[in-house]
All heavy atoms as an XYZ file, in Angstrom:
819
protein
N       0.805     -1.211      0.006
C       0.087      0.021      0.000
C       0.843      1.291     -0.022
O       0.506      2.223     -0.668
N       1.933      1.251      0.711
C       2.791      2.415      0.831
C       3.402      2.775     -0.473
O       3.441      3.912     -0.994
C       3.872      2.244      1.949
C       3.230      2.172      3.294
C       4.841      3.335      1.872
C       4.175      1.735      4.420
N       3.903      1.763     -1.197
C       4.574      1.929     -2.525
C       3.514      2.499     -3.518
O       3.845      3.465     -4.184
C       5.155      0.654     -3.066
C       5.653      0.720     -4.478
C       6.289      0.193     -2.208
N       2.381      2.020     -3.541
C       1.291      2.453     -4.374
C       0.960      3.887     -4.119
O       0.808      4.762     -5.070
C       0.031      1.575     -4.278
C      -1.095      2.023     -5.195
C      -0.680      2.089     -6.621
C      -2.344      1.068     -4.991
N       0.892      4.230     -2.816
C       0.537      5.688     -2.501
C       1.633      6.549     -2.965
O       1.415      7.643     -3.484
C       0.299      5.779     -0.990
C      -1.090      5.243     -0.537
C      -2.232      5.944     -1.336
O      -2.285      7.176     -1.552
O      -3.173      5.145     -1.783
N       2.949      6.233     -2.751
C       3.997      6.943     -3.247
C       4.019      7.117     -4.763
O       4.302      8.182     -5.227
C       5.364      6.291     -2.788
C       5.624      6.374     -1.182
C       6.886      5.555     -0.894
C       5.803      7.848     -0.863
N       3.751      6.035     -5.465
C       3.631      6.191     -6.897
C       2.587      7.091     -7.318
O       2.712      7.940     -8.187
C       3.373      4.757     -7.500
C       4.579      3.840     -7.656
C       4.100      2.462     -8.063
C       5.494      4.413     -8.754
N       1.404      6.895     -6.685
C       0.289      7.775     -7.110
C       0.522      9.183     -6.884
O       0.277     10.097     -7.642
C      -0.934      7.384     -6.253
C      -2.251      8.068     -6.587
C      -3.352      7.500     -5.753
C      -4.650      8.399     -6.050
N      -5.767      7.914     -5.216
N       1.170      9.544     -5.709
C       1.479     10.933     -5.306
C       2.391     11.543     -6.435
O       2.292     12.600     -6.857
C       2.098     11.080     -3.964
C       1.095     10.876     -2.813
C       1.801     10.960     -1.487
O       2.868     11.465     -1.362
O       1.169     10.439     -0.539
N       3.475     10.767     -6.719
C       4.471     11.173     -7.723
C       3.873     11.370     -9.016
O       4.129     12.383     -9.715
C       5.644     10.170     -7.766
N       2.974     10.479     -9.440
C       2.352     10.605    -10.776
C       1.368     11.807    -10.783
O       1.434     12.634    -11.736
C       1.625      9.363    -11.088
C       2.517      8.181    -11.316
S       1.670      6.624    -11.476
C       1.029      6.751    -13.161
N       0.655     12.046     -9.786
C      -0.385     13.215     -9.793
C       0.430     14.479     -9.786
O       0.005     15.423    -10.434
C      -1.252     13.042     -8.488
C      -2.048     14.221     -8.244
C      -2.239     11.822     -8.620
N       1.566     14.521     -9.066
C       2.340     15.697     -9.079
C       2.869     16.125    -10.493
O       3.222     17.244    -10.709
C       3.404     15.723     -8.035
O       4.480     14.924     -8.503
N       3.019     15.111    -11.322
C       3.638     15.492    -12.686
C       2.583     15.309    -13.786
O       3.028     15.330    -15.001
C       4.755     14.425    -12.964
C       5.863     14.365    -11.916
C       6.655     15.617    -12.069
C       7.858     15.482    -11.043
N       8.616     16.821    -10.943
N       1.380     15.222    -13.485
C       0.345     14.912    -14.541
C       0.350     15.930    -15.756
O       0.333     15.528    -16.813
C      -1.087     14.894    -13.953
C      -1.412     13.503    -13.479
C      -2.922     13.667    -12.894
C      -1.479     12.554    -14.522
N       0.442     17.223    -15.429
C       0.399     18.247    -16.490
C       1.751     18.309    -17.278
O       1.820     18.910    -18.339
N       2.820     17.775    -16.720
C       4.149     17.986    -17.323
C       4.654     16.752    -18.083
O       5.779     16.700    -18.481
C       5.169     18.348    -16.129
N       3.806     15.763    -18.236
C       4.274     14.547    -18.925
C       3.233     13.913    -19.835
O       2.024     14.154    -19.652
C       4.765     13.505    -17.860
O       5.331     12.312    -18.501
C       3.627     13.126    -16.989
N       3.741     13.059    -20.720
C       2.772     12.326    -21.713
C       2.563     10.988    -21.064
O       1.664     10.251    -21.542
C       3.443     12.231    -23.000
C       3.531     13.508    -23.717
C       4.137     13.283    -25.101
C       4.337     14.640    -25.751
N       4.931     14.491    -27.142
N       3.284     10.489    -20.022
C       3.159      9.223    -19.489
C       4.209      8.939    -18.517
O       5.048      9.778    -18.140
N       4.199      7.640    -17.996
C       5.109      7.232    -16.905
C       5.698      5.836    -17.209
O       4.984      5.073    -17.761
C       4.301      7.150    -15.613
C       3.762      8.435    -15.157
C       2.408      8.748    -15.472
C       4.466      9.410    -14.407
C       1.853      9.989    -15.047
C       3.948     10.568    -14.072
C       2.656     10.900    -14.346
N       6.898      5.646    -16.893
C       7.494      4.373    -16.964
C       7.870      3.954    -15.564
O       8.654      4.623    -14.769
C       8.753      4.461    -17.896
C       9.579      3.118    -17.855
C       8.657      2.055    -18.632
C      10.849      3.324    -18.732
N       7.179      2.828    -15.066
C       7.378      2.353    -13.707
C       8.146      1.126    -13.779
O       7.669      0.115    -14.343
C       6.061      2.148    -12.930
C       5.287      3.530    -13.025
C       6.247      1.774    -11.521
C       3.811      3.353    -12.563
N       9.311      1.030    -13.132
C      10.204     -0.122    -13.213
C       9.990     -0.959    -12.047
O      10.043     -0.540    -10.874
C      11.673      0.349    -13.200
C      12.614     -0.704    -13.359
O      12.263     -1.832    -13.628
N      13.865     -0.372    -13.165
N       9.708     -2.250    -12.252
C       9.620     -3.257    -11.158
C       8.301     -3.288    -10.388
O       8.217     -3.921     -9.365
N       7.194     -2.708    -10.912
C       5.945     -2.713    -10.299
C       4.841     -2.763    -11.379
O       4.966     -2.177    -12.294
C       5.828     -1.356     -9.494
C       4.534     -1.321     -8.580
C       4.683     -1.835     -7.254
C       3.336     -0.729     -9.048
C       3.611     -1.789     -6.463
C       2.246     -0.809     -8.308
C       2.328     -1.237     -6.991
O       1.245     -1.224     -6.106
N       3.928     -3.589    -11.131
C       3.633     -4.467     -9.909
C       4.344     -5.717     -9.981
O       4.681     -6.227    -11.172
C       2.079     -4.775    -10.099
C       1.881     -4.671    -11.479
C       2.766     -3.635    -12.045
N       4.677     -6.341     -8.835
C       5.330     -7.574     -8.774
C       4.446     -8.689     -8.547
O       4.717     -9.877     -8.736
C       6.493     -7.616     -7.661
C       7.620     -6.582     -8.014
C       8.650     -6.733     -6.939
N       9.718     -5.810     -7.198
C      10.877     -6.153     -7.724
N      11.071     -7.268     -8.100
N      11.815     -5.226     -7.843
N       3.255     -8.329     -8.057
C       2.274     -9.430     -7.716
C       0.781     -9.068     -8.290
O       0.654     -7.819     -8.458
C       2.110     -9.639     -6.243
C       3.474    -10.201     -5.686
C       3.320    -10.382     -4.170
O       2.260    -10.115     -3.501
O       4.381    -10.896     -3.569
N       0.017     -9.937     -8.547
C      -1.321     -9.719     -9.137
C      -2.128     -8.752     -8.309
O      -2.706     -7.853     -8.789
C      -2.005    -10.988     -9.410
C      -3.391    -10.871    -10.113
C      -3.206    -10.166    -11.416
C      -3.963    -12.307    -10.286
N      -2.028     -8.833     -6.989
C      -2.743     -7.991     -6.091
C      -2.304     -6.565     -6.305
O      -3.190     -5.703     -6.296
C      -2.582     -8.489     -4.628
C      -3.235     -7.598     -3.631
C      -2.967     -8.065     -2.178
C      -3.494     -7.114     -1.215
N      -3.082     -7.423      0.177
N      -1.036     -6.330     -6.491
C      -0.594     -5.019     -6.692
C      -1.079     -4.373     -8.001
O      -1.425     -3.201     -8.115
C       0.951     -4.965     -6.730
C       1.549     -5.195     -5.307
C       3.026     -5.406     -5.357
O       3.611     -5.642     -6.447
O       3.703     -5.226     -4.311
N      -1.218     -5.281     -9.060
C      -1.634     -4.838    -10.274
C      -3.165     -4.363    -10.212
O      -3.617     -3.398    -10.770
C      -1.494     -5.897    -11.357
N      -3.983     -5.207     -9.525
C      -5.364     -4.850     -9.413
C      -5.603     -3.608     -8.462
O      -6.385     -2.791     -8.855
C      -6.058     -6.087     -8.792
C      -6.115     -7.287     -9.653
C      -6.485     -8.641     -8.933
O      -6.407     -8.683     -7.713
O      -6.840     -9.500     -9.700
N      -4.747     -3.469     -7.501
C      -4.834     -2.221     -6.608
C      -4.457     -0.959     -7.462
O      -5.062      0.078     -7.325
C      -3.965     -2.351     -5.458
C      -4.553     -3.327     -4.371
C      -3.704     -3.528     -3.153
O      -2.574     -2.977     -3.107
O      -4.048     -4.267     -2.256
N      -3.418     -1.108     -8.305
C      -2.919      0.046     -9.085
C      -4.171      0.388    -10.022
O      -4.371      1.625    -10.077
C      -1.726     -0.371     -9.859
C      -1.195      0.736    -10.726
C      -0.196      1.622    -10.212
C      -1.560      0.911    -11.994
C       0.168      2.674    -10.940
C      -1.104      1.959    -12.822
C      -0.178      2.780    -12.219
N      -4.724     -0.559    -10.651
C      -5.817     -0.181    -11.531
C      -6.997      0.455    -10.932
O      -7.631      1.395    -11.385
C      -6.243     -1.429    -12.360
C      -5.205     -1.844    -13.377
C      -5.546     -3.035    -14.206
O      -6.814     -3.368    -14.172
O      -4.730     -3.544    -14.938
N      -7.382      0.024     -9.664
C      -8.473      0.574     -8.999
C      -8.198      1.913     -8.429
O      -9.044      2.809     -8.353
C      -8.919     -0.356     -7.891
O      -8.028     -0.430     -6.722
N      -6.969      2.190     -8.001
C      -6.552      3.487     -7.402
C      -5.987      4.530     -8.301
O      -6.081      5.772     -8.051
C      -5.640      3.314     -6.241
C      -6.356      2.519     -5.069
C      -5.466      2.325     -3.881
C      -6.289      1.588     -2.798
N      -5.418      1.435     -1.560
N      -5.386      4.054     -9.403
C      -4.715      5.017    -10.241
C      -5.215      4.904    -11.683
O      -5.578      5.943    -12.266
C      -3.096      4.649    -10.301
C      -2.434      5.596    -11.365
C      -2.535      4.766     -8.953
N      -5.425      3.692    -12.242
C      -5.957      3.576    -13.535
C      -5.234      2.405    -14.220
O      -4.210      1.896    -13.840
N      -5.799      1.998    -15.399
C      -5.169      1.017    -16.102
C      -3.947      1.389    -17.013
O      -4.101      2.480    -17.642
C      -6.177      0.298    -17.145
C      -7.196     -0.557    -16.473
C      -7.925     -1.439    -17.505
O      -7.408     -1.665    -18.599
O      -9.137     -1.826    -17.208
N      -2.913      0.758    -17.007
C      -1.812      1.072    -17.837
C      -2.129      0.780    -19.363
O      -2.893     -0.090    -19.642
C      -0.702      0.036    -17.386
C      -1.363     -1.112    -16.838
C      -2.620     -0.538    -16.255
N      -1.598      1.679    -20.152
C      -1.837      1.522    -21.619
C      -0.908      0.381    -22.127
O      -1.316     -0.323    -23.116
C      -1.468      2.756    -22.350
C      -2.482      3.865    -22.062
C      -2.149      5.072    -22.991
C      -2.985      6.311    -22.716
N      -4.277      6.367    -22.380
N       0.211      0.183    -21.562
C       1.217     -0.846    -21.999
C       2.047     -1.330    -20.851
O       2.411     -0.546    -19.978
C       2.074     -0.193    -23.079
C       3.021     -1.091    -23.765
C       2.358     -2.264    -24.515
C       3.918     -0.280    -24.727
N       2.329     -2.620    -20.863
C       3.165     -3.200    -19.745
C       4.267     -3.951    -20.411
O       4.007     -4.825    -21.365
C       2.373     -4.186    -18.843
C       3.276     -4.878    -17.924
C       1.242     -3.493    -18.163
N       5.501     -3.579    -20.155
C       6.682     -4.274    -20.754
C       7.122     -5.374    -19.797
O       7.150     -5.320    -18.603
C       7.883     -3.305    -20.898
C       7.746     -2.302    -22.016
C       7.311     -1.029    -21.735
C       7.969     -2.757    -23.343
C       7.206     -0.144    -22.742
C       7.818     -1.697    -24.356
C       7.443     -0.538    -24.132
N       7.519     -6.556    -20.406
C       8.098     -7.680    -19.650
C       9.391     -7.962    -20.312
O       9.380     -8.300    -21.458
C       7.203     -8.762    -19.679
S       7.828    -10.375    -19.069
N      10.505     -7.751    -19.516
C      11.773     -8.236    -20.017
C      11.924     -9.661    -19.872
O      12.076    -10.251    -18.722
C      12.922     -7.430    -19.269
C      12.804     -5.985    -19.422
C      13.944     -5.346    -18.637
C      12.760     -5.551    -20.778
N      11.886    -10.388    -21.010
C      11.893    -11.859    -20.976
C      13.242    -12.325    -21.138
O      13.917    -12.312    -22.167
C      11.119    -12.321    -22.276
C      10.712    -13.775    -22.282
O      10.827    -14.490    -21.155
O      10.295    -14.333    -23.229
N      13.795    -12.854    -20.007
C      15.186    -13.219    -19.749
C      15.275    -14.616    -19.147
O      14.557    -14.806    -18.218
C      15.848    -12.130    -19.011
S      17.554    -12.301    -18.713
N      16.152    -15.356    -19.523
C      16.314    -16.704    -18.971
C      16.901    -16.555    -17.448
O      17.609    -15.650    -17.242
C      17.278    -17.591    -19.790
O      18.662    -17.154    -19.609
N      16.629    -17.614    -16.678
C      17.195    -17.662    -15.310
C      18.641    -17.603    -15.362
O      19.298    -16.989    -14.473
C      16.670    -18.796    -14.645
N      19.238    -18.268    -16.392
C      20.771    -18.275    -16.462
C      21.239    -16.926    -16.663
O      22.291    -16.582    -16.113
C      21.164    -19.263    -17.523
C      20.862    -20.821    -17.286
C      19.353    -21.078    -17.500
O      18.678    -20.385    -18.314
O      18.880    -22.136    -16.993
N      20.684    -16.170    -17.618
C      21.200    -14.838    -17.856
C      21.041    -13.964    -16.706
O      21.929    -13.247    -16.293
C      20.357    -14.262    -19.043
O      20.571    -15.033    -20.226
C      20.861    -12.899    -19.383
N      19.894    -14.057    -16.011
C      19.716    -13.158    -14.862
C      20.761    -13.588    -13.745
O      21.308    -12.689    -13.117
C      18.289    -13.348    -14.241
C      17.250    -12.664    -14.996
S      15.655    -12.604    -14.147
C      14.967    -14.201    -14.534
N      20.903    -14.849    -13.544
C      21.874    -15.324    -12.590
C      23.318    -14.846    -12.838
O      24.008    -14.270    -11.929
C      21.872    -16.832    -12.434
O      22.738    -17.264    -11.509
N      23.724    -14.952    -14.095
C      25.099    -14.459    -14.338
C      25.260    -13.025    -14.260
O      26.299    -12.495    -13.793
C      25.496    -14.983    -15.823
O      24.774    -14.286    -16.802
N      24.264    -12.216    -14.649
C      24.251    -10.789    -14.425
C      24.329    -10.333    -12.928
O      24.980     -9.428    -12.659
C      23.113    -10.095    -15.130
C      23.273    -10.226    -16.747
C      22.082     -9.565    -17.369
N      22.188     -9.749    -18.854
C      21.328     -9.315    -19.660
N      20.173     -8.749    -19.367
N      21.560     -9.497    -20.971
N      23.488    -11.058    -12.115
C      23.534    -10.749    -10.746
C      24.890    -11.087    -10.089
O      25.373    -10.373     -9.261
C      22.388    -11.415    -10.047
C      20.962    -10.874    -10.396
C      19.875    -11.825     -9.862
C      20.794     -9.486     -9.822
N      25.433    -12.183    -10.477
C      26.783    -12.557    -10.025
C      27.814    -11.518    -10.362
O      28.722    -11.189     -9.615
C      27.162    -14.016    -10.426
C      26.384    -15.135     -9.781
C      26.544    -16.425    -10.485
C      26.708    -15.283     -8.243
N      27.725    -10.971    -11.606
C      28.763    -10.023    -12.097
C      28.432     -8.719    -11.239
O      29.400     -8.034    -10.862
C      28.494     -9.766    -13.548
C      29.181    -10.843    -14.435
S      29.217    -10.375    -16.180
C      27.564    -10.106    -16.618
N      27.188     -8.381    -10.941
C      26.893     -7.201    -10.210
C      27.490     -7.266     -8.838
O      28.061     -6.421     -8.268
C      25.422     -6.979    -10.023
C      25.019     -5.814     -9.228
C      23.520     -5.556     -9.172
N      23.097     -6.616     -8.173
C      21.756     -6.747     -7.791
N      20.864     -5.906     -8.330
N      21.405     -7.629     -6.970
N      27.472     -8.572     -8.293
C      28.107     -8.751     -6.939
C      29.607     -8.443     -6.906
O      30.103     -7.933     -5.908
C      27.896    -10.241     -6.445
C      26.532    -10.533     -6.002
O      25.815     -9.644     -5.696
N      26.239    -11.738     -5.886
N      30.266     -8.755     -8.027
C      31.693     -8.491     -8.170
C      32.066     -7.034     -8.101
O      33.139     -6.573     -7.667
C      32.285     -9.152     -9.307
C      32.252    -10.644     -9.297
C      32.641    -11.305    -10.654
O      32.937    -10.643    -11.613
N      32.632    -12.674    -10.697
N      31.147     -6.256     -8.573
C      31.346     -4.758     -8.629
C      30.733     -3.896     -7.612
O      30.686     -2.738     -7.690
C      31.008     -4.257    -10.146
O      29.562     -4.373    -10.323
N      30.162     -4.661     -6.608
C      29.453     -3.889     -5.523
C      29.850     -4.501     -4.191
O      30.593     -5.479     -4.039
C      27.993     -3.903     -5.805
O      27.428     -5.162     -5.551
N      29.189     -4.037     -3.148
C      29.346     -4.636     -1.847
C      28.353     -5.718     -1.458
O      28.300     -6.212     -0.412
C      29.157     -3.452     -0.816
C      30.145     -2.306     -0.979
C      31.587     -2.746     -0.747
O      31.867     -3.572      0.034
N      32.546     -2.184     -1.584
N      27.582     -6.156     -2.441
C      26.654     -7.225     -2.280
C      27.429     -8.510     -2.052
O      28.421     -8.767     -2.665
C      25.662     -7.275     -3.432
C      24.894     -5.970     -3.623
C      23.883     -6.145     -4.739
N      22.768     -6.958     -4.373
C      21.623     -6.432     -3.936
N      21.471     -5.184     -3.796
N      20.627     -7.229     -3.611
N      26.736     -9.478     -1.286
C      27.389    -10.702     -1.011
C      26.442    -11.881     -1.292
O      26.465    -12.857     -0.779
C      27.848    -10.792      0.462
O      26.728    -10.636      1.266
N      25.558    -11.713     -2.270
C      24.651    -12.765     -2.659
C      25.449    -13.863     -3.293
O      26.303    -13.607     -4.177
C      23.616    -12.268     -3.657
C      22.573    -11.311     -3.066
O      22.466    -11.255     -1.727
O      22.029    -10.453     -3.779
N      25.127    -15.124     -2.908
C      25.768    -16.286     -3.581
C      24.865    -16.825     -4.550
O      23.738    -16.484     -4.732
C      26.333    -17.247     -2.509
C      25.126    -17.852     -1.814
O      24.108    -18.093     -2.284
N      25.304    -18.170     -0.457
N      25.468    -17.784     -5.364
C      24.623    -18.472     -6.337
C      23.323    -19.014     -5.899
O      22.334    -18.912     -6.629
C      25.479    -19.508     -7.148
N      23.338    -19.722     -4.792
C      22.089    -20.281     -4.235
C      21.099    -19.204     -3.894
O      19.874    -19.397     -4.241
C      22.458    -21.252     -3.002
C      21.225    -21.920     -2.530
C      20.616    -22.874     -3.630
O      21.367    -23.374     -4.513
O      19.374    -23.089     -3.591
N      21.539    -18.173     -3.296
C      20.599    -17.091     -2.866
C      19.988    -16.481     -4.092
O      18.816    -16.135     -4.186
C      21.360    -15.983     -2.068
O      21.993    -16.600     -0.872
C      20.398    -14.883     -1.655
N      20.786    -16.229     -5.131
C      20.350    -15.647     -6.421
C      19.298    -16.619     -7.016
O      18.297    -16.151     -7.494
C      21.528    -15.369     -7.294
C      22.291    -14.096     -6.750
C      21.031    -15.135     -8.774
C      23.645    -13.934     -7.412
N      19.609    -17.963     -7.016
C      18.712    -18.800     -7.667
C      17.410    -18.795     -6.970
O      16.321    -18.817     -7.585
C      19.310    -20.297     -7.565
C      18.404    -21.346     -8.168
C      19.193    -22.775     -8.067
C      18.138    -23.789     -8.500
N      18.576    -25.151     -8.284
N      17.377    -18.828     -5.596
C      16.126    -18.758     -4.887
C      15.286    -17.489     -5.143
O      14.044    -17.575     -5.361
C      16.362    -18.843     -3.346
C      16.873    -20.250     -2.963
C      17.353    -20.269     -1.527
O      17.197    -19.170     -0.751
O      17.953    -21.308     -1.068
N      16.064    -16.349     -5.254
C      15.385    -15.132     -5.641
C      14.765    -15.137     -7.009
O      13.646    -14.575     -7.167
N      15.373    -15.707     -7.993
C      14.965    -15.743     -9.337
C      13.656    -16.639     -9.352
O      12.614    -16.290    -10.024
C      15.983    -16.317    -10.277
C      17.083    -15.160    -10.443
C      15.452    -16.693    -11.608
C      18.281    -15.697    -11.186
N      13.772    -17.786     -8.625
C      12.555    -18.630     -8.575
C      11.357    -18.008     -7.947
O      10.244    -18.123     -8.430
C      12.915    -19.965     -7.772
C      13.793    -20.882     -8.624
C      14.313    -22.119     -7.678
O      13.779    -22.252     -6.604
O      15.167    -22.748     -8.190
N      11.613    -17.242     -6.871
C      10.573    -16.564     -6.141
C      10.023    -15.400     -7.062
O       8.724    -15.207     -7.268
C      11.153    -15.778     -4.875
O      10.214    -14.987     -4.354
N      10.803    -14.731     -7.907
C      10.394    -13.819     -8.844
C       9.454    -14.368     -9.953
O       8.457    -13.892    -10.210
C      11.604    -13.162     -9.589
C      11.220    -12.393    -10.841
C      10.625    -11.143    -10.829
C      11.487    -12.956    -12.122
C      10.182    -10.505    -11.932
C      11.097    -12.289    -13.210
C      10.445    -11.041    -13.207
O      10.150    -10.451    -14.345
N       9.891    -15.519    -10.492
C       9.094    -16.173    -11.442
C       7.733    -16.565    -10.990
O       6.718    -16.454    -11.578
C       9.780    -17.420    -12.070
C      10.790    -17.185    -13.166
C      12.110    -17.766    -13.056
C      10.522    -16.325    -14.190
C      13.064    -17.447    -14.039
C      11.409    -16.146    -15.255
C      12.626    -16.672    -15.120
O      13.609    -16.386    -16.115
N       7.625    -17.163     -9.714
C       6.362    -17.536     -9.152
C       5.535    -16.395     -9.005
O       4.263    -16.508     -9.180
C       6.652    -18.303     -7.816
C       7.286    -19.706     -8.037
C       6.580    -20.529     -8.969
O       5.350    -20.695     -8.884
N       7.290    -21.280     -9.872
N       6.027    -15.305     -8.508
C       5.185    -14.102     -8.206
C       4.760    -13.397     -9.510
O       3.630    -12.887     -9.609
C       5.969    -13.073     -7.347
N       5.608    -13.425    -10.521
C       5.332    -12.667    -11.683
C       4.473    -13.370    -12.768
O       3.811    -12.677    -13.609
C       6.584    -12.124    -12.372
O       7.355    -13.167    -12.797
N       4.480    -14.646    -12.783
C       3.644    -15.426    -13.754
C       2.134    -14.985    -13.684
O       1.660    -14.708    -14.864
C       3.697    -16.932    -13.392
C       4.988    -17.601    -13.948
C       5.020    -19.140    -13.582
C       6.322    -19.708    -13.966
N       6.361    -21.181    -13.645
N       1.442    -14.877    -12.558
C       0.117    -14.351    -12.640
C      -0.040    -12.958    -13.365
O      -1.008    -12.637    -13.915
C      -0.306    -14.483    -11.285
C       0.548    -15.337    -10.572
C       1.924    -15.256    -11.206
N       0.959    -12.154    -12.934
C       0.971    -10.714    -13.386
C       1.074    -10.730    -14.926
O       0.347    -10.056    -15.674
C       2.025     -9.901    -12.756
C       1.943     -8.477    -13.330
C       1.829     -9.792    -11.288
N       1.991    -11.431    -15.413
C       2.227    -11.555    -16.830
C       1.029    -12.088    -17.601
O       0.503    -11.590    -18.543
C       3.466    -12.454    -17.200
C       4.785    -11.712    -16.674
C       3.569    -12.702    -18.632
C       5.931    -12.552    -16.605
N       0.437    -13.176    -17.053
C      -0.830    -13.753    -17.641
C      -1.968    -12.786    -17.552
O      -2.781    -12.570    -18.525
C      -1.150    -15.040    -16.931
N      -2.069    -12.045    -16.507
C      -3.141    -11.021    -16.402
C      -3.067    -10.002    -17.566
O      -4.089     -9.682    -18.168
C      -2.983    -10.319    -14.986
C      -3.978     -9.304    -14.687
C      -5.332     -9.565    -14.364
C      -3.582     -7.914    -14.696
C      -6.256     -8.518    -14.166
C      -4.446     -6.947    -14.359
C      -5.739     -7.230    -14.054
O      -6.688     -6.223    -13.831
N      -1.882     -9.357    -17.748
C      -1.684     -8.448    -18.651
C      -1.677     -8.943    -20.114
O      -2.101     -8.372    -21.084
C      -0.497     -7.577    -18.549
C      -0.741     -6.677    -17.313
C       0.036     -6.621    -16.155
C      -1.730     -5.609    -17.408
C      -0.174     -5.810    -15.105
C      -1.893     -4.787    -16.362
C      -1.198     -4.850    -15.228
O      -1.311     -4.061    -14.186
N      -1.381    -10.274    -20.349
C      -1.487    -10.942    -21.622
C      -2.992    -11.026    -22.014
O      -3.395    -10.737    -23.171
C      -0.904    -12.318    -21.616
C       0.618    -12.240    -21.837
C       1.215    -13.744    -21.866
O       0.780    -14.606    -21.029
O       2.189    -13.856    -22.535
N      -3.833    -11.434    -21.088
C      -5.257    -11.507    -21.318
C      -5.827    -10.173    -21.696
O      -6.741    -10.087    -22.481
C      -5.982    -12.029    -20.122
C      -5.820    -13.543    -19.885
C      -6.747    -14.045    -18.745
N      -6.708    -13.335    -17.565
C      -5.827    -13.728    -16.605
N      -5.021    -14.710    -16.708
N      -5.913    -13.070    -15.372
N      -5.368     -9.162    -21.130
C      -5.844     -7.758    -21.407
C      -5.213     -7.132    -22.644
O      -5.560     -6.040    -22.990
C      -5.643     -6.905    -20.191
C      -6.366     -7.381    -18.942
C      -6.044     -6.458    -17.773
C      -7.270     -5.503    -17.705
N      -7.328     -4.672    -16.752
N      -4.242     -7.779    -23.252
C      -3.525     -7.494    -24.416
C      -2.770     -6.117    -24.193
O      -2.712     -5.350    -25.092
C      -4.384     -7.374    -25.684
O      -5.336     -6.279    -25.560
C      -5.018     -8.688    -26.000
N      -2.245     -5.941    -22.980
C      -1.454     -4.773    -22.634
C       0.051     -5.103    -22.528
O       0.797     -4.254    -22.249
C      -2.028     -4.117    -21.433
C      -3.350     -3.599    -21.480
C      -3.874     -3.201    -20.180
O      -3.851     -3.915    -19.152
N      -4.459     -1.990    -20.042
N       0.291     -6.439    -22.643
C       1.653     -6.909    -22.385
C       2.635     -6.817    -23.735
O       2.176     -7.391    -24.732
C       1.745     -8.261    -21.869
C       2.990     -8.813    -21.403
C       3.457     -8.074    -20.115
C       3.005    -10.296    -21.207
N       3.766     -6.330    -23.502
C       4.769     -6.372    -24.653
C       5.972     -7.084    -24.107
O       6.678     -6.546    -23.137
C       5.094     -5.004    -25.051
S       6.397     -4.884    -26.339
N       6.280     -8.260    -24.546
C       7.477     -9.010    -24.135
C       8.668     -8.554    -24.948
O       8.638     -8.458    -26.152
C       7.294    -10.521    -24.267
C       6.389    -11.121    -23.240
C       6.432    -12.610    -23.247
C       5.547    -13.199    -22.196
N       5.555    -14.630    -22.218
N       9.769     -8.245    -24.177
C      10.935     -7.888    -24.864
C      12.136     -8.826    -24.517
O      12.341     -9.155    -23.294
C      11.402     -6.453    -24.330
C      12.771     -6.056    -25.095
C      10.366     -5.448    -24.609
N      12.659     -9.471    -25.596
C      13.729    -10.488    -25.325
C      14.975     -9.770    -25.080
O      15.365     -8.937    -25.909
C      13.818    -11.423    -26.501
C      14.717    -12.618    -26.290
O      15.639    -12.494    -25.466
N      14.504    -13.711    -27.061
């Protein structure tokens, strides 16, 4: 709820100065998508970066090398699996509404 309220406030404050918004990483779960639509409105387009688990894992491991993060391969694998489980219903939801654009 807090993230949605922050998004809504930021969007409302810029309404007259923009043609649209690009929101990265939200919604992550179907409930968040439904709440966003009821409180803010339906998105015109939703992008999904379609990337294999292997590619995500290797990129996250490289990120670890250049930062102070200490995620190991197993932690990253668990996070990716969790992401897939949470995002599948969101992706299917927007596919049914024909608002989804998958980008490889």
